[in-house]
N, C-alpha and C positions, 0 to 999 in steps of 0.2 A: 448456095444463097449468099448474095452480097452482104446481107445482114450479119452473117456468121464469118465473113472473111477476116483474115488476121488483121487487116487494116480497117475493118468495118466498125461502125459505131458501138456495137455490142461488145466486141472484143476490146476496143479501146477503153470502154467504160470498166470492164473487168480488170484490165491492166492498171487503170488509174486507182481503182479500189484496192487492188493488191499492193500497189506502191504505197498508198496511204497506211495500210495495215503494217507493212514492213517498216516504214519510216517511224510509225508510232511505237512499235515494239522496240526498235533500236533506241529511240529516245528514252522510253521508259526504262529499259535495261541499263542504259548509261547514266540514268539519274539515280539509280538505286544506291550507289555509294555516297550520294548527296553532294560530296565535294566536287564531283565531275559533272554536276547538272548544268553548270554554265557552259561548258564545252559542248554538252549534248544539245542545249537550246540553240547555240550558235550553229552547230552542224545541221540541225533541223531547219533553220531559216536559210542556210546556204542552199539546201536542196529545194525547199518549196519556192524560193525566189526564182531559181532556175526553171522550175516547173511552170510557174506563172508566166514566165517570159518565153515559154515554148522551147526550152533547151533540151528537154527529155533526158535528164541525167541518169546515169546508173546509180540507183538510190544508195546501195550499200557502199560502193566505192567512193561516191561523192561525199557521203556522210562521214566516213572515217578519214577522208582527206582533210575535210574542214576540222573535224574533231582534233586531229593531231596538230594541224597547222596553228590553230587558235587556242590550244589547250591552256597555255600559261596565262595569256591575257584574259581569256574567258573565266578561268578559275579565280584570278585576282578580282575581277569585277563581281563575280558571283559571291565570293566570300564577303566583299564589301556590302553587297545587297543583303546577305544573310544577317550581318551585324545590324544594319538599319531595320530590317524586318523584325529581328528579335527584339530590339528596343521598342519599336512600335507595338509589337504584339503584347509585351509586358505592360506598356502604358494602357493599351485598350483593355486588357484583362483587369487592371486596377479600376478603370472607369466603369466597367460592367459590374464588378463586384461591389464597388462603393462609389457610386456616381456623385453623391453629395460631398465627398471629401475632396473632389477635384474641381477647381473653379471652371466655370463654363468656357472662358477664353482658352484655358489650357486644353480642355476637351476638344475645342474647335481646332487648336493648333495640331493636336495629335492626329485628328481625322484628316486635316489638310496635308500633313506630312505623309500619311499613309497613301493618300490619293496620288501625291507627287511621286512617291517611290514606284507605285504601280505604273504611272504614266511614263516615267523614264524607262522602266523595265520593258515596256512593249517596243521600244526602239533600240535599246542598247545592244541586245544580242543580234538583231538583224544588221545594225550598223557594223558591228564587229565582223560579221560574216561577209559583208560586202566591201568595206572600206579599210584601208591601211591607216592606222592612227595609234596614238598612245592610249593607255587606259583612261587617263584623265581627259584627253581630247574626245574620246568616244562617249564618255559619260556626259561631258559638257554639251556635245552635239545632240545627244539624245534629249537632254533637257530643253535645248533650243527648239528642236523639232516638235517635241511634245507641246510646247507652248505656242509655237507658230502655226501648228496644224491641229488646233484643239478639237474641231468636229471629228476629224479622222482619228484622233487619239481616243476620244470618247467611244467612237464606233469600235475601235480595236479592243478597248477594255470590255465592252459589252460582248464582243465575240469570244474573248478568252474566258469570261465569267459565266457565260450562258450554260454550258454543259456542266461545269462543277456545281452550279446552282441546282440544275435538274437532278444530278446525282445525289445531292444533299437532301432533296425532297423525296427522291425515289431511288433507293439503293439497288433496285433491280437493274438500273442502267449502268452499273459498274462495268459489266462486260463491254458495253459500248465505249466507255471511257478508256478501257484497256486497249481497244482496237483503234479508236479514232480520237481520243481525248486531247492529244498533243498535235497530231499531224493536220487534221482538218481545220481546227481553229488557226493554226499557223499559216496554212495555205490561204484561208480567207483573209487573214490579216495581211499577208504578203500582197494580195490584190489591192489592199488599201494603201500600204506604204510604198509600193513599187513606183507609182507616179511621183512621189516625193523624192525618192532616191534618184529618179531620172534627172532631176534638176542639177544634180551634182556630178553627173556622169558625162563622159565625152559624147559628142553628138554622132561620132562615127558608129555605124551599125556593127561592124566586125573589127574587133581589136584583140590582139593576142592576150590570152589570160596572163595575169600577173604583170602586164605592161600598161595597165590603165592608170592614168593620172588625172586628177581634177585640175581645171584651170585655176590660176591664182586669183584670189578675190580679196577685196579690201573690207568686206563686211564681216558680220558675225560668223560666217561659215568658213572663215579662213583656216580653222583648225582641221577641216576635213582634208586630210593630206593626200589621199588617193584612193582609187578603187582597186579591187583585187579580185582574183579568181574569175 
């Protein structure tokens, strides 16, 4: 039966599901030490962006290739994010426990800062996976992209928050999160941000890996130094 052929739709679906599970377990495992989570998220986006673009990467090999190559920068950015998230979390905890003691403008500033951090986070690790740049340049470009593509940013935030919100309401979904909680949202998000990245990539369809460079620009995107992998 063609339906059951190795290249048929059913087997392709099973392969895609298996890849998502493997990728999710790899990400979850590499996030357990906490400090390595940034490199894990970067490697996750390296793989899903290739999948979205039809490159059919070897999941395990591609994941650890990116994990190793981007480890230092990803870890630095992740530690910076952890510091900001920790400060925001403490501020929010104070507001929740004693809202009357915190002026309303301060509460609004804390909430705005939290949203800003999340908005930057949805771009920063995909950018690190795809483009060559400094840590400061990557964060700056993530901020610019988040602001310049606000509808897509909101959509990606919704994608990432949807499953955790469901798990919070129904803990029986925890096994689903263990199998798909990172990989599937990242894949869906990659379909959203891939067209944005295309604007900063070479027009040629096939260019050797590690040899991609972005054209020089005179606008706010001049910090995007080059593409990679």
